[in-house]
N, C-alpha and C positions, 0 to 999 in steps of 0.2 A: 396555906396560900403561898404560891411560888414567888420567889424573889424576882423583881422586875429587872430587865436587862439594862446594863450600863454600857454605852458606846463612848469610846474616847477617840476624838478626832485630833490628829497631831499635825500641826502646821510648821513651816520652816521659820517663819518670822512672827513676832507679836502682831504686826499690822494685819497679816493674813488671818490670824485668829479672830481679830476684831471684825474684819469684813465678813467672815463666815458666820460669826455670831449674829451680826445684823441681818444677814441673808436668811438664816433659819428662824429668826424672830423670837421675841419674848425670852431673851437670854439675861441671866443675872451675872454681873461681873463679880468675881471673887479673887482672893489672893492667897498664894502659898509662898511664904518666905520672900516676899517682895516681887514675886512673879504673878502677873495677872492671868486668870483663866476664866472660862465661862461655863455656866451650867444652864441646861434647858430641860424642862420636864415635858415630854411628849405624852399627853394624857390619852390620846387616841390609840397609841400602841403600847401604853403603859411602860415607857422606858425613859431612862435618863441619858442625856447627851452631855458629855464633857468636851470642852475644846481647850486643848493645851498647846503650848508653843515651844519650839526650840529657838535658838538664835543663831541660825546658820549651822555649821558643823559643830557638834558636841564632842566628836571623837577625832583623833589624829593618829597617824601611823607612827610607831616608835619601834626602834630595834629591841629585840628580845634581850634579856639580861645575859651577861657573860660574853659579850662580843666587844672587841676593840678594833680600832684602826679601820682598814678597808681591804677587801670588799666585805660588806655586810649583806647577808641574804635573809636572815630570820627576823621577820617583822610582825607586828601585831597592832590591832586597834586598841588605843587607850583613851580614856576620857581626857579632854583638853586640860582640865584642872589638875590632873596628875602629872602631865608632861610639862605644862607651864604653870608653875606654882602661883597660887592666888589668882587664877584665871576667873574672870567675872561670869563665865558660862556655868559655873558650878551650881548656882541657884536655879538655873533652868533645868539642869540635870536632875537636881533634887526634887523639883516640882513635878517633873514628868514621872519620876520614879514613884512618887506618892499617888499620882493620878492613875498610873498603870495598875496599881494594886487594887483600885476601886473598879476597874473595868474588866468586862469579859468579852468585849467586841471592840475591834480596832479599825480605824480608817486612817490611812495616810493621805494627808492633803498638802504635802510639800510641793514646791514647784515641779512641774512635770518635765523633768530633764534628767540627765544622768547624775548631776550633783544632787538634785532634790531626792532622787531615788536612793542614793547612797546614804543621805542624811536620814531618811525615813527608815530604811532597812537596818541601819545601825541602831537606831532607837528601839526598833522592834526586837532586834537580837540581844542587845546588851543592856537595855533598861527594862523592857517589857518581858524579856525571856521568851519571845515568840520567834522561832526559827522560820516560820512561814512555809514550811515544807509539808507538814502534816495537815490534813483537811481540817482538823479541829483547831489548828493554830494559825489559820490563814487570816491575814488582815486584808481588808478591802482597800480600794484606791479611788480617790476623787481625781478627776482629770479636768482641768480648766485652763483657759488661756488669758482670762481677765478676772479681776477681783470685783466684778459687778455682782450685785445681789441676785439678778436673774440667772446668770450663768452658774454662780455658786450653788444656788438652790437646785438647779437642774442637775448639776454635777453630783450633789448629795443624793438625789433621787435615783440616779443612774450610775451608782458606783461600779467600778470594775471589780470582778470577783477576787482579784489578788493584785499585788504590786507588780510592776513591770520588771520582771527578772532580767530581761535583756538589757535594760538600762542599768539595773542594779549591778549586775556582774561586769558590764562594760565599764561602768564608773569606778567600781572597786579595782578592776584590773588597771585602769589608767592611773589611779592614785598610787597603787603599788609600783607600777612601772616607773612613774615619775619620781617616786621616793627612792627607789633603787638606783636610778641613774643620777638623780640630783645629789643625794648624800654621798654616794661612792665617788663620783667624779669630782665633786667639790672638795672632798677630803683628800683626794689624790693631788689636786692642785696645791692645797695648803701644805701638804707634807712635802711636796717638791720645793716650795718656797722655804719651808723650814730647813730642808737639807742644804739650802744655799745660805743659811744663817740669818733668816728674818722671819716675820710673820705678817700675814694680811688675810682678812676675810675674802675668800674668793668663791665664786660659784659658776657652775656650768651644768647644763642639763640636757635632757633628751631632745628638747625643742630649742632651748636657749642657744646651744652650740651651733646648729644649722642656721638659726636666725642671725646670730652675730656674724657667721661666715658670709651671709648675703651682704651685710653692710660692709664688711672688710673687703670683699671682692669688688664691690662698687667703689670703695675708697682707693683701692689699688689701680683700678681702671682710670679713675680721675687723675691720680698722680702720674701714671704712665702716659697720659694723653698729651700729644703734641699738636698744637693748633696748626692747621694748614690754611693758607689763603685761598679764597675763591671770589669770584666776581658775579654780580647780577646786573643784567642789562635791561634798561627801560627805554621805551620810545614814547614821546608825546606826539600824538597824531591829531590832525584837524580836518574836518570834512568841508564841503562847499558852503554849508550853513554856519560855519565858524564854531561848530561843536567840537570840543576837545576831550580827549581821554588819554590817560597814560596806560600803556600795555607793557607786559613783562615777558621776556624770553623764559620759557618754562623750565629750562635746565640751568643749573649753576655752572659757570665756566671755571675750570680748574687750572687752565694754562693761560698765562698772560698773553702769549703769542696768538691765542685764538680770538682775542678781542679786536684785532685789526679789521676783520670783515665787517664788524658792527659799526665801526667809525666811519665807514663810507656811505652809510644809509641816509644821513641827514640831507633833506631836500628832495628825496626820492618820492615817487608816487607808490602807493600801496593799496591793497584791496581789503576792506573791512566788512565783516559780517556779524550781525547781532542775533543771538538766539535766546529764547526764554523758555523755561520749563517750570512746571509747578510741582512742588514736593509736599507730600503729607508727612507730618512728623507726629508719631504717637506720643502720648504722655509717658513719662518714665514709669518703670515698674514699681510696685509697692516696696516699702523698706524691708530688707532683711538687716540683721545687725551690722554686718560689715559695711553695707551701703549707707546706713544711718551714720556710722562712725566716719566714713569718708566724706559725706556731704556736710556733716556737722563741722568737720575740720575745714572743709573748703569755704563754707559761708561764714563761719563764726570763729574759726581758729580754736575750737574746743577739742582737746586731745581724745583719742579713742577710749582710754581708760576712764576719763572724766565723763565722756558721753554715755558709756555703759553704766556708770554709777548713777548719773542723773536719770537715765531711762529706767533703771531699777526702782528709783524713788517714785517716778511717775506711775509705774506699774503698781507698786504697793499702795499708792494713793487712789488706785482705781481709775486712773485717767487714760492709760494706754494698755494694750495687750502685752503679753510676756515678751520681753525684748531679746532673750537669747535664742533667736531662731534664724535658720538659714533659708526660710521660705519667702517666696515672692508671690504667694497666692492669697486671694481674698475670697474664700468660699462663701456661698449664700447663707450658710448656717450661722454666720456671725451677725446676720440681720443688718446688712450694711445700709439698707434704705432707712431703717429706724435710726441708725447712727447719723446719717446725713441730715435727717429731720431734726435731731437733737442739736447738731452742729450749726444748723441754720439760725438758731436763736442767738448765737454770739459770733458767727463768722459770716461776713458778707460774700465770701467766695463760693458758697454752696450754690449760688444762682448759676454758676457755670457748669455744674455737675449734671449734664443732660444725657449721659450714657446710661442705658438700662443695666449693663453689666460692666464691671471694672476691667481695665487693662491689667494683665498679670505678666510676671516674668517667668523664666524657665526653671528657676530653682525652687525646690520643695523641701519640706521638713515633715516627717511623719508625726511629730509631737505637737507642733504649733503652726498656725498660719503666719502670715507676715505681720509686721508691727503696724498696729492701727489704733486710732483714738477710740475710746469707748463712747464718746459723746457727752461725758460728764465734764462739768466746767469747774475750774478753780482759778483763783486770782494769783497768778505766779509772777515772779520777777526774775531778772538776771538770766543766767544760763539755762535754768529750768524752763523759763518762758520761751527762750529761743528754740530749744530742742522740741518742746511741746508744740509750738506753732509750726515748726518744720515738719513734724509728723502729721499734723492736721492738714497742712497744705499738700503734702505728698499724697495723703489718702484721698482728699477731694479731687486732686488733679487726675487720679486714676479713673474718675467718672466723667472727665471732660472730653470734649471732641478733639480730634487731631488738629494740630496747628497747621496752617498752610503757608508755605514759603514760596516765594518767586525767585528762582535762580536765573541770573542773567550772565551771558558769556559773550564777550566781544573778541573776535579772532581777527588779527591783522596779518596778512601775508605779503611778504616782499622778498624778492630774490630767493625763493624756495625756503625762506625762514618764516616761522610762525610765532607771533607774539599774542599773549592772552591777558585779558582783564576779566575779573569775576565780580559780580555784584550780588547782593542779597537784600530782599525786602520781605518783611513779615506781613502777609495779607490778612491772615486770621490768627490772632494770638491764641484763642481758645485756652488750652491748659496753661499757657504762659502767663495768663492773667492771674493765675493762682500760685504756681510754683516758680521760684526763680530760675531763669535760664540765661546762660551767657551766649547770646547771639548778637553779633555786631552787624547792624544794617549798613549796607554800602550801596548808594544809588549810582547808577550809571546811565548815561544818555543812550538812546538808540542811534547807532552809527552804522550805515551800510553804504557800500559802493566805494568810490575813489576817495582816498585821503592822502594828505601830504604829511611827511615826517618832519616835524618842526624842531624837535630837540632829541638828543641822545644823552641818557644819563647812565653812568656806570658806577656802581657801588662796590667798593672792596670790603670784604668781610672775612672773618675767620671761623673755622669750624669750632664748635663748642664741646666741652667735655660732657660726659653723661651727667644727668641730673641726680643729685643725691635723693635718697628716700626722705619723705616726710613721715611723721608718725602714721598718718592715714594710709599712705601708699605702701608702707612696710607691712601693715596689718593686711592690706589687700593682697600683697605678694605672698604672705604666709598662707592665706586662704587659697590662693591660686595653686600653690605647691602642696596643699593639704598637710601643712605643718601646724600642729596645735589644733585647738578647737575654737569655735566662735566665742566661747566664754573666756578662754585663757590667753588669746593672742595679745590683747592689749596689756595684760599683766606681765607677759614675757618681755614686752617692750619696756615697761616701767622698771623691771629688774635690770635690764641692760643699762638703763640710765643710772639706777641706784648703785650699780657696781662700778660706775665710771668707765664702762666699756664703750659707751657712745655719748655724744653730747649734741646740743643744739636742735632747733626745730627743723632745720635742714640737716638731717642726721649725718654726723661725721664720726667715724670710728676714732677713738682715742689711741694714743700710742700703746696703752695697756691692752685695749681690745685687739689691736693689730698684732701685738706681740703674742697674745694668747692664741689667736687663730693660727699665726705662722708657726708657732711652736708645736701646736697640736697637729697641724698639717704635715709637719716633718716627722714627728715622733709618735703620734697616735691618731691617724686620720679618721678612724672609725667613729671617734667622738663627734665629729662635725659632719658625718655622712647623712645627708638628708634622705637618701634612698632607704636607709635602715629605719629612720624615723617614720617615713611615709608608709613603709610596709607594716610597721606596728599599728599605725592609724587604721589601715585597711582591716587588719585582723580584729581590732577592737570594734570597728563598725560592724564587722560580721557577727560579733557576739550580740550586739544590740538588736540585730534583726533575726537572730537564730531562735529556733523553737525548742531545741533539744541540746543536751550535753553542754550546757553553759559553763558549768564548773570545770569540766574537762578542757574546754577551749581556753578558759582563763588560765588554767595551770600550764597549758602548752605554751602560751605567750610568755608567761613568767619564766619558764624553763629556758626559753630562747633568749630572754633578756639576761639571765644568769650566765648562760654560755657566752653571750656577747661581752658581758662585763669581765669575765675571766680572760678573754682574749685581750681586752683593753688593758687589764692589769699586767699581763705578760709584756705587752709592748711598753707600757708606761714605766714599769719598774726598771726596765733596761735603760730608759732615757731620762729617768727622774731628775738626775743632777743637772743635765743640760736644760731641761724644761725650767727647773727652779732658777737657774742662773739667768736665763733669758727673761723670765718674768720679773725677777728681782731688779734687773737693770731698768726695765720699764717703770716699775713701781718707784724706784729712786728718782728717775727722771721726772715723774709726775709730782713727787713730793717737792723736788727742787723748783719745778715750775709753779706749784701752788704757793711755795714760800715766797718766791719773787712777786707773784701777783698780789699777795696779801701784805707785803712789806711796805710801810708808809713813809717813815723817815727815822732819823736818829732820835733816840729818846731824849727829850729836853731836860730831864732830871739827872740822868747818870751820864749821858753822852757816850755811852759804851755800846749798849744794846740798840736794837731797832724796834720801833713800834710796829706791831703786826695785828692784823685782824684774825681773831681766833673764834672758835665755836665751842660752847659748852653743851655737850650732849645731854647732861642731866637736866639743866634748866631750859635747854633748847633755845639758847640766846647767844648772839654774837657779842663780843667785847674786844677792846683793844688793850694789848698788854706789851710790856717790854720783854724782848728776847733774853735779857740778862737775868731773868728770874732764876733763883730766889734772891740773888744779890740786890736786884732792883725790883720793887713790887709795885711799880707804876701801872695803873689800870684806868681805863675809861669805859663807862657803860655806853651802850648803843641802844637805839630804839628797838623794841621787841616786835615780833610778828612780821618779820620781813627778811629777805635775803640782802645781805650787806655786801656792796661792791666798792672797789676803789675807783675814783674818776681821775681824769688828768688835770682837774682844776685845783687851784690853791685859794684858800680863804683870803680875801683882800684885807680883812681886819687884823688877823693874827698870824697868817702864814701857814696854818695847819692845812693838811690835805682835806679836800672836800670828799665826803663819802656819799653813796647813793643807797637808799632803802627801796627795795622792789617788793611790793605787796600785791597779792592777788586781787584783781578787780579794781586796783587804784593806780593812779599815775605815779611813776617813779619820783621819789622825793630826795633832793640833794640837801645836805646839811653839813655844818662844821661840828665835829665831835669834841672840840675844846670847850669845857664848861666855863672857862674864864674869858672866852671870846666876847668882845663888846657887842658885835652884831648879833650873836646868839642870845645874849641877855636881853637885847631890845626886842627880839622876836618873841621871847618867852614872856616878857612884860606885856 
């Protein structure tokens, strides 16, 4: 009797393995070294199905042995637990290794994108020993956009004959490219600072450099900006029926001498004409990732990286489709009528969804449709609830009728000058009943014929500097310039914050960020050249869609990268000392600024040192200590789980400075850190 076949389905995350097990039915949950997996016996086909999981990337790129300094070009994939000692992914590696030995047929069911393809391909190559090139070693591929049981079951029935090698090679090329640039350029910066006599962790990368350059250029334009005065002229006019309206001269006046002609108009007769027009306004397009991040920030102040994190959680819970998409399409294949029917059970807004087909945007993605709700319900709270409801409202609004606006325009003519007032009324809200829209209504009377100019109002104003980027607008700008990917842009932004290159919600380049870009611009401009980065992006996109010579195309891109890095090295070595000194000066300025910001008062015990707010990286807690340590060992503990800041207030009871604890999702809390303070003791009692 022949041995029954055993199929191993490999998922990217434990939650996905659970969802697939539920979808395929009659699964037994088992355990290997603390890692859950599932086993199904398919009696009709006399085969066993195993469902095992990774936990994201199990492998990372590492330089090959025998190389030091920079540039480094020889790299290889290594298990995470070998690179990062005691890494918790080891047990998932071990579990998959044991499951692979039991299987003779493999199905990759990781997220269907370039990251998921690399995760699956690496498991096949380095754990299962399947190169996937020979016919007898090919693994099949499940493709799905939601973790609903119906779609997963259908995806299992209609597996692709092999993994998507276009995505696999494009993803691996991107990883190698980012590693080569990130490690080599970051080491170059740190060696430059070392040559100037100091040390600091620095980073710069293929996309990070151009992204920071955008922020610094904006900062420079703001600093160079010189406000100029201008004037706006308004007339208050009245008709024979005593109806009044204020109209505005449509152009700003830039010379004060030009105002004289307007001052003569008071009391004159003028001619008014009112026109109205109707405007149909379509619902907004379905969400792609960047638009979801932008709208989430606009309405709820949730950062792009946090939005992506929450969207990923909602996807793994089976509540929404795959979020890392650039599509604005809602194909009929997702069964959107069924989804609307499900949503009607817990959303009152579906009553407005009367279009037979949804509105769609122009952007598409070959891997996934736009972000949409699956129709499943879960009782969510906080930020998860806000983003989930935003996705539901956006989806429903795509099936709503056009809103109808009435635009009104009053034009007043006097002495060959024209003045205008504009009004807006919403006649039919339609999709605006569902999705938030920022339209401010302004009612105007109908005024026609002769009017008298009753008042003249002149406002003096000043031109304003360019607006700084917000986290959402910077992510949008990176997408517009084709820098980074939909999945990585928000992470790049977080890295810029972590490295102290930028700060604030209204993004400001720090002195270190400015110094870094200015130094690179003078001494090694290729590092921040967005054209080079964009060209690499195009080449990697071409791998993703190519049918042949994938490995050859990948190697060509990596050879170009090596050539580029060698040019950078030549430039950089020549100017290393100058770059190091310039960066060190900025680092010292930042350290001095931080020291001043965190200095509270003279130490009450030794009266020599200053009390300062410090941070312990090991315990991840702030504390107050005397700067005269180790001679003076005075310390004060501070509340955990919050960012501690100095305020300008003094405790009325003991005279100690008042500090502020800023905790996520809670109101800032001000407190006295003196444990002997009478007011503090009363509050604790």
